[in-house]
N, C-alpha and C positions, 0 to 999 in steps of 0.2 A: 864882551865884545864879540866873541864867537857866536854867542846866542843871538845877538842883534843881527849879525850878518846872516845867520841861518834863518832867522825869522823873516828877514827881508827877502831872502832867496825863495823861501816857501811862498811868501806873499806874491812875489814876482811870477813864480811858476803858476800859481792859481790865477793870477791876472791874465797871463798869456793864454791859459786854457779857457778862461771865460771869454776872452776876446775872440779866440778861434771859434768857439761854440756860437757866439753871437753873430759873427760874420757869416758862419755857415747857414744859420737860420735866416738871416736877412738876405743872404745871397740866393738861397732857395726861393724865398718869397718873391724876391725881385725877378728871378727867372720865370716863376709861374705867372706873375703879372705881365711880364713881357710877352710870354707865349700867348696868353689870353688876348692881349692887345693886338698881336699879330693875327690871330685867328679872326678877331673882330674886323680888322682892316681887310683881310681877304674876303670875308663875308660881305663887307660893304662894296668892295670892288666887283665881286660877282653879281650882287644885287643891282648895282648901278648899270653894269653891262646888260643885264637881263632887262632892266627897265628901259634902256635905250633901244635894244633890238627886239624885245618882245614884251610890250607893256602888259598884255593880258596874262601872260605867264607870271610876270612879276606880281600882278595883283593876286593871282592864285597862291603864289608862294607867301605873300604877305598875309593873306587870309588864313592860310594853313598855320603859320607861326602864331598868329593872334587867336586862332581857334574860332574864327568868324565863319558862319555858315551862309552868309548872305551872297557871297560871290561864287558863281558857278562856272 
């Protein structure tokens, strides 16, 4: 009986450790994804404002990002 309880306690401890490790990895990945989405949103807002107020500059930014040499 003591062996069964000890085995269950060890299993429960390992399960808690695995759960903490898994949530740490998934939490970090979710944080990185959220940060990248935020940066993409900010880039979109800046590009949209640039497109509204200075279309030629926005074209140059777009050609620079795409590595297109046709727009001067």
